[in-house]
N, C-alpha and C positions, 0 to 999 in steps of 0.2 A: 402132416408134414412135422417131423420130429425136430423140436429145436435143439441148437448146439447146446451141450452140457456146460454147466458153469466152469468146470474144470478145464475143458478144452478151450472155452472162450478166453479165460484167463491166460492159458498157456499161449493161445495166439496173440494176445495183447502184449505179453511180456517178450516172446521170443523175437518178433520181427526188429524191435529196436536194439536187441543184442546183437542180431545178425548184422544189421547196418553197422553198428559200433565195431564189430569184428572186421567188416570190409574196410572201414576208415583205418583201423590199426593195421590191417594188413597192408594197404597202400603206403601207410606212414612208414612201416617197417621195412618195406621194399626200397623206399627212397633213402632210408637210413643205412639198409645194407649197401646201396649203391655209393653213398658218401663213404662209409666205412672202407668199401673195397678200393676205392680211389685213393684214400688216406694211406691204406696199409701197403698197397702196389707202390705208391709214390715213394714211400719211406723205403721199400725193398729195392727199388731202382737207385735210391740214395746210396743205401748200404753196399750194393754191388758196385757201385761207381767208385766209392771210397776204397773198397777192397781192391779193385782193378788199379786204381791210381798208386795204392800202396805197393803192390806187387811190382808195377812198372818201375817205381823208384828204387825199390830194393834189388830188383834183378838187372836195373839198366836197360830195361826193355827187351829182355831176351824171352821171358815166358812168364805165365802165371803159376803160383803155387797149387797144388792138387786140392788143398782146402779151398781155395778161392774158385777154382773150376768146379767144385762139387757145390758150392754156395751158389755160383751163378746158374748152375744147371737146374737148381730145384727152388730158386728164390720165388717167394710168393706161390708157390704152388703151379707155376705155369713156365714155359720155356722163356729164356732172357738172352737177348742179343746184345753184343757190345762191339766198339770200334775205338781204337786208341791211336792217336797222333801225337808226335813228339814236337820239340822246337822245330820250327820251320816248316811244319805241316807233314813232317816225314811219318809215313805209315810205320806203326809199331807192331800192333797185334789186332786180333779180332776179325770180324767179318769186313770184307773188302769195301762195300759201299753202304754207308749208313743212310736211313731215310733223311730226306731234306724238308724243312717245315717252311712255309712261307712267312711265318711269323717269327723267325729266328732274330734273336738279339744278341749280338756279339759283345756288348758291353756289360752283359751279366755273366757272372762267375758261375752261376747255377741256374740253369733255364729248364723249364718243364714246358713241353709243346705236344700237340697232337699232329700226326703226319700219317703217310702210308708207307707201307712196307711190302712189296711184292703183292700189290692189290689188296692188301688188308689194312685196316686203320690200326694204328699202334700209338702207344704213349712214350715220348721220347724224354729223356734227360739229358742234357749236354752240360758238362761240368768242366769248367777250365782252371787249371792250376799252373802257377810257375814252379818248373822243376829244372834239375840239371842232370843230363845223361850224358856220361862220359866228359867230354870237354865243351859240350853244348848247353847253353842255358836258354830257357824260352818257356812258352806256354805248352804244357800238355792238356790236350783236349780228350776226354772221355765221353764218349756217346754210350748211353745204355737204352734199350728199347723193348717193348713187350707188347703182345698183341690185346687188343681192347677185348677180344673174345675170351681170352682167360680171365681178365678182370670180370667180365659180365658173368661168365660161369661161375665164379667165386661169389658174386653178388646174388645170383639166383639160388646158389646153394644156401646162403644165409637166409634168403627169403623164404625158400621152403621149409627150412627149420623152423622160422619163426610162424610161418602158416600152419605147419604141423602142430606147433605148440598152441597156437590160437584156437585151432580146430578141437584140439583136444580140451582145452579149457571149456570152449563153447559146448561141446559134447557133455562134459561133466556139469556145466551149469544148466544145460537142458534138463538133464536128469534131476539135478537137484530143484529146479524150478517145478517139473512135473510132479515129483513125489512130495516136493514142499507144498504145493498147492492142494494136493490131496490130503496131506496132514492138517493144513490149514482150513480145510473144508470139512473136517470131520465134525466140529460142532453142528454144522448145517445137516450133515446126515444123521447125527444123533437127534436133532430136532425134528427131522422127517420121521424117523422111527418112532419118537415120541407121539407125534400126531397120528401116524399110521396105527399105532396100537391103541389109540382111543376108541371107546364104543360110544353109540349114540346115548346112552345114559351117563357118560362121564364127559360133563363139560366144564370141569374145574380149571382153575388156572394152571398153565404150564410152569412148573418150579423147575428150571434146569439152567445151571450156569452157563453163559454163551459169552461170546465177545461182545465187545460195545458196539460193533457194527451190526450185530444180529438182534441187539437188545430191543431195537424199535419194532422189528418184525414180531418178536414175542409179545412185546407190549400190545401191539395191535392185534395179534390172534387173541390174548387174553381178553382184550376188550370186547371183540367180536364174540368169543364164547360167553361172556358175560350177558351180551345183548341178546344172544339166542337164548341163553339160560332164563333170563328174564321174561323173554317173549313166551318160551314155553310154559312158565309158570303163569304169566297173565292169562295166557290161552286156556290153560287147565282151570284156573279160577273163573274165568268166564264161561266156560262150559259147564262147570259145577253150578254156577248161580243160575245160568240160563236153564239147565235141566230142573233145578228147584223151582224157578218161576213158572216154567211150563207144566209142571207136574200137577199143580193145584187146578189151573183151568181145564186140563186134560181130565183129571178126575171128576171135576164138576159136570163137564159135557158128557162124560160117560154115565154118571148118576142120572142126569135128566133124561138122557136118551133111553136108559134102562126103565125109568120110571113112567115115560110118557105113554108107551102102548097099555098101561094099565089104567089110565086116566079115562073114564067113559063120560064124564059131564063135559059138554062142549065148550062151556065157558071157562071151566078148570084147564080143558085141554089147550085152549088158545093162550091162556096166560102161561102155561108151562112152555108152549112152543115160542112164545116171546122171550121167554128167560132163556131157552135154549139158543134162540138166535142171537140174543144180546151176548151170551157167554162165548158163542162161536166168534162173534165180531171181536171181543176183547182179546181172545186167543189169536185170532188173525193179526190185530193190530200189534200184540206182542211180538209175534214171529217177524213181522215186518220191522219193528224196531230193532230186533236183534239182528236183522240182515242188514239194517242201515248202519249199525255200529261196525259190524265186519267189513262193509263195504269201506267205511272211513278208514278202518284200521289197516287193510291191505290193499285196496285199489292204489293205483298210480295217481298223481296229482292231475285233476280232470283239467281239460281246456276250458277255461270260463268264457263266458260271452258277457256282452255288455246288456245289463237289465235295468229295470226301473223298480225300486224298492215299493213305492206307492201301489203299482200295478199289482205286484206279487202279493202284498198284504191285503189289498182290497179283495183279490180273488179267493184266498184262503179264508178271509173272514166272512165272504158271503156263503161260501160252502159250509162252513161252520155255525154261522149264525141261527139256523134252525135249531140245532142241537141245544145250545145255550137258552134261547128263548123258550123251548119247550119244558125247560125246568123252572120257568118263572124268574129268570135272573135277566137284570138289564145288561144291555150290550150296546157298546158305541164305539165307532171308529172314526178318529180324527186324523184327516189326511193333511199332510204338509202341502202347502199351495204350489210350491215349486217342485219340478221333477227331482228324484233322488236317483241318479245313475250310478250304478256299482257293476263290479265284474264279479260273476259268481255263476253257481249251478242252480237253476230255477227249481229242481226237484228238491235238493237239499234245502235251500232256503225255505221253500214251502213246507217242508217237514219240520224245520225249526218253529216257525210260527204256529203249526198245528200242535206241536209238543208242547209250547207255551200255553195255549189255550186250553188244551186238556189237563195240563198240570194245574191251572187255575181253577177249572171246574171240578177236578177231582179232590183237590186238597184245601179248597176254599173254606171248608167246614160247614157247619149247619146254619151260621147265621148269615153268611154273605149274600149280597143282592146285586153286585154289579160287576162287569168285567169291561175294561176300557183298552182299547188298542190306539196307539198314538204313533206318528211317525214325524222326524224333525230332522234338523240339520245341526251338527255340533262340529264346529271348526271343519276339518277334512273327513268327517265321517258322517255316514247316513245312520240315523238312530232309529230304533223301534222300541217301544216299551210296552208290556202288558201289565196293566194294574188291576187289582182286585182288594175288594174290601173285606177279604176273609180274616182267619185266623193268623195268617202270616207264619213266620218263622223266627227264632231267635237270631239275633245279629251275630252271635258266635258260631251258628251252625250253617252260615251261608255257604262256606266252602264246601262242606260235608255233602250238601245236598246235589253237588254236581258229580259225585261219585257214582259209579255204576251199581244199580240196585240199592243206591243210598237213600231209601225212604226215611224220613224224620218222624213220621207218624203213621199209624195204621190205615190202610185205605186199599182202594182197588187198583192203585197205580203199579206200574211195573219198576219203578225206580230207574228207567232208563230215560226218560224224557229229557230231563237236564243234561244228562251226560252226552246225549246226542247233540244238543244244543251247544255244549262247550266245544266238542270235536268238530262241528261244522263251523263254528267261528274260527277255530284255530286254521282250518283248513282255508278259510277265506281272509286271513290275515286280520281278524277282528277280535272281539272278546264278548264275553257274557257276564253279567253282574247281576247279583240279587240285591235290592235296596229295600230292607225291612222298613215298614212305616208303623207308626203308632196303632194302626188298625190296617191290616192287610198287607200286600206284598207287591212291590214293583219289580219285574224283570227287565233288564235292558240289554239290547244287543247293539254293537257298534261296528259298522263294516265300512272300510276306506271307500271313498268315493272315486268315480271313474270319469273320464272326460264326458261331456254331454253327449247325449244321443243325438244323432244326425237323422232328420226326418227326410226320407226319400220322396 
């Protein structure tokens, strides 16, 4: 399903309020036209009444002047009726029977009323003046009226003109909004073109002038491009280092395998076979470490379960003890007396402890004689330490030891063990620390404790 374009969305957001406003203006303008029509027609009635009263006074009640008849004929744009009586109620001129209104007030000299004439609603003006006609003196009453339909037609005409004007303005405004939105969105279209024209090899920052409202999008894209660029660079460095690390064991394996068929002495052959097996194990261990690093880098956050650190440490130490003892090196595991519940991944934590033991065994040097594993509680953390009495490392090199392939001395190690330890600890919300000693090294890992395990 295709989403509505931003241009159409903005247009639909702007246009309905404008339409509602135009309707409100139209209603107001119609009511104003009604009021204007009533005012104009009432004034035309008054003007006609004054003109008729003047002619009656001048002519003595005989007739209306032609100019007055013309004015009465087209006053206000509609037919106008009149009726005149002189002193004593004597009929003088006009239509024989004027409309009679129920709210007539004889005490007013000028009285507007609404009435019916021949079945039609009309507006009536009754004007009373004192006049003298011949030898008679008294009130002359001029009654002038006009159909409401003429007034309404005039008001409707005014309203139609106003509606036409409002509609024209709305149409013009809609066009302005439509094309204005298009022009206003041009920076977004330019930004889209700039992104579309990018190649996979071009992940540099977007440097294009954009409105302030779009600058956040550009900044986010540039930050994303930077992260992708850094990820690609890190991946390329990792691949290069991994290839370098795998090349030497692979070459050694190949050399041993090529020489082995030529060895005829049984004792020498068994020695070569053992060397070949050890080299194959080192290669397999290196491959597993590389896979562990990639898992930590790209896998989603795993679903941790509640574990017991003492149990994990005891199992790993039990599996690794024969390897250490076969080298005539002392090995001790000091277990914390109480449970150490933690949230974590048993495989990853086992890999951490294994890497720490391998690191001590590989880099302890020629003179070391002891490896000690200890678990303890430190505030809200479960702690495991691996201590040896080997050559150790300088204090200022502690952080460098956690870098990938960051070997501080020549040896058989891959340079990945402590890097894996650091990444696993970060995944578990903990930390890893190297504590140099006068003789040897202590590696400490800390993991937040979890609620106690419930025995079922």
